[in-house]
BAMAR-692967 format. One record per residue: x, y, z of N, C-alpha, C in turn; residue in one letter; residue number from 1. Coordinates in Angstrom, 2 decimals. Last residue first. Layout:
N
n.x, n.y, n.z, ca.x, ca.y, ca.z, c.x, c.y, c.z, residu, num
X, Y, Z, X, Y, Z, X, Y, Z, A, NUM
...
//
This chain:
96
n.x, n.y, n.z, ca.x, ca.y, ca.z, c.x, c.y, c.z, residu, num
-10.72, -21.04, 38.14, -9.70, -21.08, 39.21, -8.48, -20.27, 38.85, P, 96
-13.49, -19.03, 37.12, -12.40, -19.93, 36.76, -11.34, -19.88, 37.86, F, 95
-16.95, -18.92, 37.34, -15.67, -18.48, 37.88, -14.62, -19.53, 37.54, K, 94
-19.27, -18.20, 34.73, -18.64, -19.15, 35.65, -17.29, -18.59, 36.12, P, 93
-21.17, -15.16, 34.93, -20.31, -16.09, 34.19, -19.67, -17.03, 35.19, H, 92
-24.13, -13.20, 34.46, -23.17, -13.91, 35.31, -22.32, -14.81, 34.43, T, 91
-25.93, -12.17, 32.73, -25.13, -11.21, 33.49, -24.13, -11.89, 34.42, G, 90
-27.37, -13.69, 30.99, -27.87, -13.59, 32.35, -27.09, -12.58, 33.18, S, 89
-28.39, -13.07, 27.76, -27.25, -13.08, 28.65, -27.75, -12.82, 30.05, F, 88
-30.38, -15.18, 25.70, -30.28, -14.00, 26.56, -29.09, -14.16, 27.50, K, 87
-29.43, -16.42, 22.47, -29.82, -16.64, 23.87, -29.60, -15.37, 24.68, P, 86
-30.83, -15.04, 19.44, -29.69, -15.32, 20.29, -30.15, -15.56, 21.73, L, 85
-32.98, -14.24, 17.95, -32.82, -15.68, 18.13, -31.63, -16.03, 19.02, S, 84
-32.78, -11.51, 17.72, -33.83, -12.06, 18.58, -33.63, -13.54, 18.86, R, 83
-30.82, -11.15, 15.81, -30.47, -10.89, 17.21, -31.52, -11.45, 18.15, L, 82
-32.14, -11.63, 13.40, -31.14, -12.60, 13.85, -30.78, -12.39, 15.32, N, 81
-33.82, -9.40, 13.30, -34.38, -10.74, 13.19, -33.40, -11.78, 13.74, Q, 80
-32.07, -7.20, 13.40, -32.93, -7.49, 14.56, -33.52, -8.90, 14.51, P, 79
-28.82, -8.11, 12.07, -30.18, -7.60, 11.90, -31.02, -7.97, 13.12, S, 78
-26.20, -8.86, 11.90, -26.61, -8.09, 13.08, -28.01, -7.50, 12.94, N, 77
-26.01, -10.29, 9.44, -25.76, -10.96, 10.72, -26.23, -10.18, 11.93, P, 76
-28.83, -9.42, 7.29, -27.43, -9.28, 7.71, -27.23, -9.88, 9.10, P, 75
-30.91, -11.01, 5.40, -30.84, -10.74, 6.83, -29.37, -10.63, 7.23, N, 74
-30.25, -10.85, 2.62, -31.61, -10.61, 3.10, -31.64, -10.25, 4.58, Q, 73
-27.28, -9.03, 1.63, -27.96, -10.25, 2.10, -29.32, -9.89, 2.68, P, 72
-27.48, -6.71, -1.14, -27.10, -7.05, 0.23, -27.82, -8.32, 0.66, P, 71
-26.48, -7.25, -4.53, -27.55, -7.11, -3.55, -27.04, -7.45, -2.15, R, 70
-24.29, -5.31, -6.40, -24.46, -6.55, -5.65, -25.54, -6.33, -4.60, V, 69
-23.74, -2.93, -7.50, -24.83, -3.69, -8.11, -25.08, -5.01, -7.40, Q, 68
-21.56, -1.94, -6.22, -22.81, -1.20, -6.05, -23.99, -1.96, -6.65, S, 67
-19.37, -3.42, -7.02, -20.06, -3.80, -5.80, -21.40, -3.11, -5.63, N, 66
-19.49, -3.93, -10.63, -19.09, -3.21, -9.42, -19.92, -3.62, -8.22, P, 65
-18.71, -6.85, -12.35, -19.79, -5.97, -11.94, -19.36, -5.26, -10.67, Q, 64
-17.10, -8.28, -15.13, -16.98, -7.64, -13.83, -18.17, -6.74, -13.57, F, 63
-16.89, -9.48, -17.54, -18.10, -9.77, -16.78, -18.07, -9.16, -15.39, T, 62
-14.40, -8.58, -18.53, -15.63, -8.26, -19.26, -16.92, -8.54, -18.49, P, 61
-12.24, -7.00, -16.20, -12.80, -8.26, -16.68, -14.12, -7.97, -17.38, H, 60
-10.17, -4.25, -17.07, -11.30, -4.81, -16.35, -11.80, -6.09, -17.01, P, 59
-6.63, -4.62, -17.16, -7.87, -4.29, -17.87, -9.03, -4.92, -17.11, S, 58
-3.72, -3.07, -15.84, -4.73, -4.13, -15.80, -5.97, -3.67, -16.54, S, 57
-1.93, -0.98, -15.77, -1.74, -2.02, -16.78, -2.76, -3.14, -16.74, H, 56
-2.73, 0.68, -13.70, -2.52, 1.26, -15.02, -2.50, 0.18, -16.10, K, 55
-2.75, -0.98, -11.49, -4.01, -0.40, -11.94, -3.89, 0.15, -13.36, Q, 54
-0.01, -1.55, -11.31, -0.97, -2.63, -11.51, -2.29, -2.08, -12.06, L, 53
1.00, 1.00, -10.79, 1.42, 0.28, -11.99, 0.43, -0.83, -12.33, N, 52
-0.17, 1.53, -8.31, -0.45, 2.39, -9.46, -0.13, 1.68, -10.77, E, 51
1.03, -0.52, -6.81, -0.42, -0.51, -6.99, -0.81, 0.36, -8.19, L, 50
3.69, 0.32, -6.93, 3.33, -1.00, -7.47, 1.83, -1.06, -7.73, M, 49
3.50, 2.76, -5.60, 3.90, 2.73, -7.01, 3.54, 1.40, -7.66, L, 48
2.77, 1.90, -3.02, 1.88, 2.79, -3.79, 2.21, 2.74, -5.27, A, 47
5.01, 0.35, -2.30, 3.67, -0.24, -2.36, 2.72, 0.58, -3.20, G, 46
6.99, 2.34, -2.35, 7.09, 1.18, -3.24, 5.71, 0.53, -3.41, R, 45
6.16, 4.00, -0.27, 6.10, 4.50, -1.63, 6.18, 3.35, -2.64, L, 44
6.63, 2.31, 1.92, 5.29, 2.85, 1.68, 5.14, 3.32, 0.24, R, 43
9.39, 1.83, 1.67, 8.45, 0.70, 1.66, 7.04, 1.19, 1.32, K, 42
10.39, 4.43, 1.91, 10.62, 3.66, 0.69, 9.60, 2.54, 0.57, I, 41
9.63, 5.02, 4.53, 9.12, 5.84, 3.43, 9.24, 5.09, 2.10, L, 40
11.12, 3.14, 5.92, 9.65, 3.07, 5.99, 9.03, 3.88, 4.85, A, 39
13.71, 4.03, 5.36, 13.31, 2.67, 4.94, 11.79, 2.52, 4.95, S, 38
13.71, 6.57, 6.57, 13.80, 6.45, 5.11, 13.34, 5.07, 4.63, K, 37
11.24, 6.65, 9.21, 12.60, 6.59, 8.70, 12.58, 6.35, 7.20, Q, 36
8.36, 8.85, 9.40, 9.11, 7.62, 9.59, 10.51, 7.72, 9.01, G, 35
5.71, 10.28, 7.42, 6.53, 10.21, 8.63, 7.25, 8.87, 8.68, S, 34
3.81, 10.68, 5.53, 5.19, 10.98, 5.17, 6.10, 11.01, 6.40, K, 33
1.00, 8.90, 4.34, 1.77, 9.41, 5.47, 3.22, 9.60, 5.06, A, 32
-0.41, 9.92, 1.15, 0.07, 8.93, 2.11, 0.87, 9.59, 3.22, L, 31
-1.22, 11.28, -1.11, -2.07, 11.33, 0.07, -1.68, 10.32, 1.13, G, 30
0.50, 11.48, -3.17, -0.41, 10.33, -3.20, -1.31, 10.27, -1.97, R, 29
2.05, 13.62, -2.52, 1.28, 13.68, -3.76, 0.22, 12.59, -3.82, Q, 28
3.36, 12.56, -0.29, 2.35, 13.58, -0.10, 1.47, 13.72, -1.34, E, 27
5.17, 10.84, -1.53, 4.13, 10.28, -0.67, 3.00, 11.29, -0.48, L, 26
6.78, 12.69, -2.82, 6.06, 11.69, -3.62, 4.93, 11.07, -2.81, A, 25
7.81, 14.06, -0.60, 7.01, 14.78, -1.60, 6.18, 13.82, -2.44, A, 24
9.25, 12.01, 0.65, 8.11, 12.62, 1.34, 7.21, 13.37, 0.36, K, 23
11.23, 11.58, -1.29, 10.31, 10.49, -0.91, 9.06, 11.06, -0.26, L, 22
12.53, 14.04, -1.23, 11.87, 13.60, -2.46, 10.86, 12.49, -2.18, D, 21
13.52, 14.03, 1.39, 12.59, 15.09, 0.98, 11.84, 14.70, -0.29, A, 20
15.29, 11.89, 1.25, 14.11, 11.77, 2.10, 13.08, 12.83, 1.70, V, 19
16.35, 11.29, -2.15, 16.50, 11.95, -0.85, 15.20, 11.79, -0.06, R, 18
16.82, 8.13, -3.80, 16.11, 9.39, -3.62, 16.39, 9.97, -2.24, L, 17
17.88, 5.63, -3.86, 18.77, 6.72, -4.22, 18.11, 8.10, -4.05, L, 16
15.82, 3.88, -3.35, 16.85, 4.03, -2.30, 17.85, 5.14, -2.61, H, 15
14.32, 3.91, -5.73, 13.83, 4.62, -4.55, 14.92, 4.84, -3.51, L, 14
15.99, 4.60, -8.82, 15.65, 3.66, -7.75, 15.29, 4.42, -6.46, P, 13
14.50, 6.62, -11.33, 15.53, 6.52, -10.28, 15.09, 5.52, -9.22, R, 12
12.45, 7.04, -13.12, 13.64, 6.33, -13.59, 14.74, 6.17, -12.55, G, 11
10.44, 8.15, -11.57, 11.08, 8.97, -12.60, 12.41, 8.36, -13.04, D, 10
11.12, 5.70, -9.41, 10.31, 6.90, -9.53, 11.05, 7.83, -10.46, L, 9
11.02, 2.09, -9.43, 11.68, 3.38, -9.61, 10.65, 4.49, -9.65, T, 8
11.65, -1.10, -8.17, 10.66, -0.06, -8.37, 11.40, 1.27, -8.46, V, 7
13.40, -3.74, -9.76, 13.39, -2.64, -8.80, 12.35, -1.60, -9.18, E, 6
12.54, -7.09, -9.95, 12.62, -5.83, -10.68, 12.47, -4.69, -9.69, E, 5
12.05, -9.26, -8.37, 13.42, -8.83, -8.48, 13.58, -7.54, -9.25, G, 4
9.29, -10.26, -10.30, 10.04, -10.41, -9.07, 11.49, -9.98, -9.31, D, 3
8.01, -7.66, -12.47, 8.47, -9.01, -12.20, 9.21, -9.05, -10.87, A, 2
5.19, -5.74, -12.49, 6.60, -5.78, -12.24, 7.01, -7.19, -11.85, M, 1
//
């Protein structure tokens, strides 16, 4: 969607929809349906834009899903890395 292009649902601008219609559309998408009408519109607009992007984008030919990416050899919180941290004495300097 180009900048300035209004997001619509079934050909109708979101601000013209009733709150009940907005809530129904949000519920269909598994999104929260609480809040004022402006919040519902904002939430639904984001969901519709994402749906549109996913529908019209094509996967990159060299794209590899995350499941095929190897994890780092030593994650930051691994026991090997935690052993090299200085020991905490339990005291801290007092600040004025």
